[in-house]
N, C-alpha and C positions, 0 to 999 in steps of 0.2 A: 845149366848152371845154375841152382837157385839162390836168390840174393836178399839176405833177411836186413832188414831196413826198417826205420819206425815210417808209420803212417803215412803215406804221400800227401794226406791234406793237412798235415801239420807242417810251420814252417822250422826252419833248422840248417844247420848246417849239412846235415849227410842226405837231409830230404833233397835240398836243393842241388846237392854235387851229383845224385841220382836223375834228378829231374833233366839235367843237363847232359848227362850223357846219356839218357833216352834207352839202356839196355835192353828195358824191357820191351821195344819197339823189333830186338832180336826174335827169331823164333825157338831159340834155343836157350833164352834166360827167361825167368819169370820170379818176378816179386815176392817177395810173402812175410806182412807187417808183424812185426815183433811187441807192437801194442796197436791201439785203437783209440782215436781221436774222442769218442766218448767216454771213456775209459780213464775218469777223474777220482780222484781221491784213493788211500790205501785199499778200502777194501773193494771198490770196483775195478782196481786194475789186478789185485788177486784175482776175483771173480772172472775176469779175461784170461787172465795167464795161466790158468791151470789148464784149461782145457786147449787153450792155443798151442802148447806144447804138445797135446796130443794129435793135435790138427798136424800141427810141424813135421811129428815122427811122420805120419801117415803118406805126407807132401813128400817128402825128404826122400822117402823111398825112391821114388821115381827120379831122381837125377844123382847119378854121378859123385858131385861136390856140391858143396854149399860155400857160400862166400858170406861171413858174420861180420855186421859193424858196429863194434861199442867205440865206445870212449872209457878213457879212463876214470870213472867217476860214480859213486855208488851206485846211483839207479840203474846205469844199464852195465857194470861191469859183472855184478852180480847175475841179473836177469841173464847176460848174453852167454855165461859161462856155460848155464843149463844147457840152453840151444846149441854150445859148440859140444857139451859131454854126450849128448844125445846124437849128434851126428857123428859122433866116433863110436856110439854102441852099438849103431845100426850099420856099420862097416862103412861110412861115407868120406871122403877126403874132406878136408876143411881149409879154409883160408880167411882168413882172420883181420882186417883195417882196422886199427887205432886212430879213430877221426878226433874227435875232442881228448886234452888231458888236462886235469884238474891235480895241480901240486898237492895242494892242502892232501888231496886226496892218496898220492904218493906217496907221502911224509907219513898216511895213513898205513899205508901198505909197510914202508920198511920197519915201524915197530912194530908188526905183529907178523907172526909165523903163521898164525892160522889163518889170515887173509892171503897170504903170501903163497900157503896151500890153496887156496881157492885159483889162483894164476896157474899154478902149477897144473893143478885138475881140470880148469876148464879152457886153459889155452895151450898149454905147452907140447900138446901132439899134435897143433896145427901143422899143417903140409905146406904153409904158406904162411907167413905174418908180412903185412903189409904197413909203413908209416909213414909219417909227413915231414922224419927228417934224420939225418944219421943221431942227432940227441936223443931221440927217441927209443931207435934201437938200443943207445949204450945203457938209457936207461931199464928199458924192460929185460936185458941179460942182466944187469945189477939187482933187480926185484925177483930173478929166479927162470926166466924164462931159458931152454938149453941151447947151447952152442950151436946145437947142429940142426935148429930150426932156420930154413930160409927166412931172412928179410927183406923184405925189397923196401927201398926207400923212392915213395910216390909224391906229389906234388895235387895240391886241388886246383882246380881249375879256373881260368880267366873265360870268365863268359863272352864269347865273342858273335851272339845272333847281333845282325845289325851293323857290327862291326865294321869301319870303312879307314885303311891305313891312309889313304890320302888325308884324312880329317888332320893326321898329326903331322904330316910336310906345312899345311898351311896354317898349322898353330905358331903364334908369333908373340912376343914380350912388349913389342912395340905398339898393339893395337888394344886402345881399350884398358879394362882394368885389369891387373895382376891379380888372378883368382887362386884362393885357395879351398880344399875340400877337405873335410873331416867324412868320412865316409864310415859309418861303424856306430855301434849299441852307442847311445848318449850317457857313457858312465866316465866318471873322473879316469877308473883304472885304464881306460882307452884311451888315454890321454886327450880328454877334451879339454880340460882346464888348463892344461899345457900347452897346448894347439893355439888357446884364443891365445895367452897372454905371450904365447910366441909370435902370434898374429899383428899385436900393438906394438911389440918391440922392432918389430921389421917395420911398419910404419913409422916410428919414431927414426929408425935409423933412414931412412929414403922418404920424406915427408913429399917430396912432389911426385912419389910414383901414385898414383892411383890403384888401390887396391881392395879386394873385398874378400871376404871370409864366409863358406856355406857350411852349415852346419848340417848333415843330412843323417837323420835314423832317429830313433826313439830310444829312453833309458830312463834310467830313476832317476839320474842327474840333469838333466833337461828343463824341468822347472827353475833348479838355481842356476843352471848357466844363462837360462831368458831374461829370470830378474838381475842376472849380475851385465849382462851385456847387452842385451834384446835392446836397448834404449841407442844403441848405434845404429848409423843410416851406411854403415860399409859392415854388419854382420846377419845375416840372413839366417833363421830357423825354419828349416824345411821341414821335421819331424820326417814319419816314414816315407820313403818314394818308392816306388813302382820300378818295375825293369825300364822303363822307356824313360822315365825323369834321371834314373840313374846314368841311363847310356849320355842324355844330353848332358849333364852334369861333368861326366869324365871327359867330353869332348870342348865343353867352355873355361874347365878348368887347368892351370899351370902347376900347380903342387898338391901331391896328396899329402896332409898334416895329420902323422899317425903315431904319436910318440905314447906306445901304449907301455903300459909296465902290467898288465893284464896276462893271466895263464894261459898263452898263445901256443896254436899248433901252425898251422900255415893259413892265415887270414888270407880268406880270396878278394877280397877289398884292396890286397895289395896287388897281386897279381893283375887283378883288371886297370889299376892305376897306370902300371909298367907298359901294361897292353898299349893303355891308351897314350904312352907317350911321357907321363907324367912320372917325372923324378921326386923320392917317396923319402918323406922325413921321418924316421922310425926309429925304432928303439930294439936291441938285442933278445928278441923274449923268443922262448920256441925254437921253429926253423927258420928264423926271420936273417939271421944270418948265415944261413948258409945258401941265402937267395943274393940276398942286398951286400954288396959290397960298398962300405963308406966311399966318398968321392966318385966312384963308380955310376950308381944307379941312383945316387941322391946322396942322401946324412943317416948313416947308421952312426948311434952314438948311447952309450951306457949314462950319459947324462940326463939327469930330469927338468935341467935348468933352460927355463923357455928362452932365456939370452941364448944360449949356444945356439938354438933352430932358428931363432930370430938374425941370427949372424951370417949363420950358411946361407936362407932364402934371400937375406939381403946381398950378400955378395954373388949369388949365382945369378940373382935379377941385374945383376951390373956386369955380367959376364953372357950375354945372347949367346954367345956361339958355343959355348961350353954347355950352356944349358941345351942348345939343338944336337952337342953329342950324346949327352946325356939321353935326353929323350929318345933320339932314335935306338942309341943303344936298350934302353928297357923296352922297346920296341920288337926291335927284332929279338932276345929274350925270350921274351913273353909269345911271341908268334911262334917259336921255334920250340916250345916245352908246355906252354899252359893252354894252349887254345885246346877246344872240346875233344876234336876231331884225334888230336896227339896224345892227349889224357887219357881217352879211350882207347887205342890204337895199344898205349901200355900195357893198359890194364887187361886188357883180350891177351895181349902176351903172355900174362902170368895165369890166365886162366888155361892157356892152352897148353903153357909147361905144366902146370900140375893135373890135368888131363891125362895129360901123353904118357905123366909116370904112370898113373893110376891103369891104365892101358897096358904099360909095358910090367907094372907087378902083377897084371891078372892072368900074363901068358904063360 
């Protein structure tokens, strides 16, 4: 299998996903980069891309199947449509995984027959398509993906490096402050300010309970958040955190505050919080409602009112046994579905299915 993905020296959801899967450690899987870390600016990107298509065709001839990893956004949609079409041209099987999803770009596609034709030309002959939720399967079909293309619904990964489930068993709301965590890009659309206001609301509802709010992540709205809340001794802005610090935060905290209204796929931060037993307070964006059930795994609400989040958290803090039940339920779900080896196994099963069909059709 030849797996097409961004330069692994770049940060991003796709590269992080494949770093954790480590498929290139297998002798039968190889990575091929569709861009280059130094190719910045339109001219440099074009100068890299054109010869890279030729390099790709030569390399793809050595593999029976290629796996392309676009997002539904202008940057990768058109670029990877060419990679996919070239694979078909030389008679290779193709798997396509749509990772990110821009709803603005989806609306653009819906308004343009020409752009929908690109989708059909580049992606409709895929031998398998992978999406992060049933909602995205339905959207692709509405955009013109033929109904006979096999579509698999998969998940992202909860990073389980260094994870010890014993830390969940010892977590208690009775010892020390109740810690809230915002772990995402620090922008308002991810729910940063809703989360901060919800935390203040929870403090007002339970003034005798010590609490703390941690903001982990960089972003365009971090400076504004610091100017508004940075004077408080119960709010800490950590900026970007590395993997080790992220794991410490997930172990130390009690709630994930993620009231996003951003165009989400299936955020890894949500799955990782569940793996560490945190009830999640979130909104039904992307595939989130296909994973999080309101009252079962935390709070799932269409509201953007911080008081709704505050009242739910306050009520759960006052019911420690219910908190423990949700915590354990989230841990069990994440262990069974989102750990790295589980997700890797499901993806390799899709690879085998497509390759077996290839072998059958060639005999």
